[in-house]
N, C-alpha and C positions, 0 to 999 in steps of 0.2 A: 847587961850594959849593953848599949846602942849599937848597930852595925855599924864599923867605922867607913864601911863604902854610903849607905846610904846618909849618915853624916853629913859626909864630903860629897854625895851629890844635890844632895840640900843644902850646902854653902854652895856651892859652885851655880845652880840655881839662884840664893840671895845676889849671890855679888853680878849674872847677869853675864851684859859679853864689853864689859869694860867702857865705856861709853856710847852713848845715842849712834854716832857714828857706825860703832865698829854694832850697835845691837841692827842698825836697816845692811849692814854692807852681810849681815849674815841669816837677816830675809833673803836677801839676794839669792846668795848658793841658797840655802835651803828651797828655792822657790824654782833652780834648776837641773834640779831634778830627775825622777818622774811625773810631781805634777807640769811642769812643762814641757816633761814628752806628751802624757795622756792629754794635759788639755790644748797640749797649741796642734794635736792627730784630728781634737774632736773638731778642732776650729776650720782647718784643712780642711774637712768634709761640710763646715757652714758656710766657707769659700765655695767650694760646686757648685750647694744648694743655692748661691742667688745669681752665679755664670747659672745652673738651667734652668729659673726662675723670668733669663735675658733682664736681668738688672744690669748694672753696671759694677762694677769693682767698689766704686765712691760712695753705692749703697751699704755695702757688704762693710765699708769700713767706718761708716758712719753709725752705722747701727751700735755694733762694737769699740765704737770710742762712746761714743754715748749712753744706749742701753746692756752692759756686760756681763749679758744671763744668757746662756744659751736656748733653753726652752724659748726665753721668752722672744728673741728673736727667730727661734725656727716655727713656733707659733707666727709672727709677722707677716716674713713671711711665704708659710703654704697658702696663711689669706687670700696672703694680697694676689699670690696667683692664680688664686679660685672666686678672684674676685671683687672679694667681699667691703662691706661700706670700710670707711676708716674709724666710723662710731667703732664697729665690730669687729676688727682690728683692736682697736686703744680699748675696747672691755677686756680682748680676749688676753693680754698684754698684762695689760694693768694686770687682773683674776691672778696670773701665771708668777707675777712676781709680788703677788702679795707676800710670801713667803719670805721676799728680802725680810721684812721692818721685822718679823720677830728675833729674826738672824742679829740685823742691827741693833733692835733693843738689848737682848742677851748678848752680847758683843765689845759694844761702848762704853758699860760701864766700866769696863776692864781697864780700857785704854786711856780712861782720864788719868795725869798727871797734876798737880798745883804744877801752874805758870807755864803752862800752855795756849797758845793761844785759838781762841773760838774757834774761825776758822776752818784749823785745819781739819779737825773734829767734824766739819761740813766737806770738807773738801776728800777727807781719807773716808766718808762712807760711802763717799760712789761708788770704791773696789771692791764691796763688801760683796761677796758671794762663795758657791759654796765652798772651794776650795782654797781661799785667804781665810773663809772664816775659822773650815775645820783646824787648817794649821793655830790660829793664831783663837781657838778656842783651848787648844793642846800647850802652846809655849805662853802664851804672855803672861799671863795669871803665877807662872810661878821666873816674871821677871823683874825685877825692879821697876820702878810706874813708872820713873821717865825714860827705858826705853824699851816700853810695850808701842807706844805708835808707832817709831823707829822703824818697831823690826816687822809688822806689821803694814808700816806702811814699803819699803825694800819689798818683801816676801810677792804683795799685790801689787805695785805698781809693777814693778817687773814682769809678773803673766800676762796683763792687764795689755803691756808694749808687743809681750812677746806676741799675744791672740792678736793683734793691729797685721803682723806683717803674715800670720797664720793664714790669716781671713785673704790677704794677696794671692798668697804662695795658695793656696787649694781653690781662687780660682782661674789662678790662669794656668793650674794642672788639672784644670777639670774635663780637657779635651785629650790628656792625654795619655788619666787611665782608666778604666769603668768606672760606672757609674754608683754599682756595686759595693766598690774598693772604696769611694774616697768617701762617699756616704754612708756607707757601714760606718767610716771613725766618728762619727755626731757620736755613735753610742758607747764609745772606751769611759769618758770620765762620767756616765752615771753606774756602769761595773764597777771603776775609781774607784769612788766615793758607799759605795757599796762596799767595799774591799776594806775602805778605810773603816764604815762600821764594823762589820761584824772583828777587823781586828783586835780594835782595843773594848776587851771584851769585859773591862773596868766598869762599864755602864750597860747598863743591865737592860734600861729600858731600852737603849737603840736594839736593842737583839732582840729583843722582842716585838720589838712596832716591827722591824723588817722583815722577822718570820711571821710575820701575822698577817702583812701586807702582801707577802709573796702568795700565802694561799688561799686571800683572800680577794687578790686582785684579780686574778685571772675568773674566778666565778663573777666577780658582781662586774665587770665587762664583762657577760651573757648574761644577766641582769641586766642592762643598763650602759651600751657605747657609749652615752654623752655624760652620763652622772655617774658607771663605777672607778671611773680615777679617782674625784673627791670625796666618793662615797670609801673606800678601800684606803686613801688617806686618813678621815675622819675614825672609820672605827681602830683600826691596823694603833696611830700614835694615843686613843682613850683607854682602849684596852692596855696597852702598854704603862702608858701614867699610873692604872688605879690598882694597875697589877705589881708595879711598882711602888708604890707607897705601903699597899698592904706585905712587902713583902717586907719589906723596910720597917712596920709597925712591926709584926709577927718576927723575925728575925734580929731586931734591933736592942 
């Protein structure tokens, strides 16, 4: 006999949040916990970085408004500070943000629902970043199709708006707090994302990729400071993928 609690949870997931409006509001509430705290703190650090680069606050706000992806934004500011050309800056930011393409390809099929205007997909694809993507991949497949996009929109758009405020806050706090504190906040987001990956032990390949990357990253950085990170991602991801396939085949 199936566990009644499991059956009840499955039925609740199938019903979702009752309506598209409630799904969007639930996404907003879910974003205003730890995700908002961690991501907001990281963008306070980014705002401080903007001020330290002798840029205006609107530069930081425009960056967050149009290109909401913290690693690419940091690279943009640092290369600008070094006097790099527009071509070099554009190429570096594009390569850094290329990771968002497979994330978008993986997520968008889960967000599709009959009758949804196409422009909404193009609009909310702009909000696909690591934190929102991870939350959507965890929650949206369990929801009824019409509620998936509203949930993601409520979650991600709320975080995006909050990051705009945090960018401005960090800019104006830069002179009030020690630089190592404000800039150190930038690293909270990758640490949080790493903990989310470790906590979700159902995905064996993710845990393996993180473990291999943690071992190989420092070693490959010593071999090549320019290519070490890229080689680490390629090696760790490939080994994790094939090891997971072998494990599934042998124990399936």
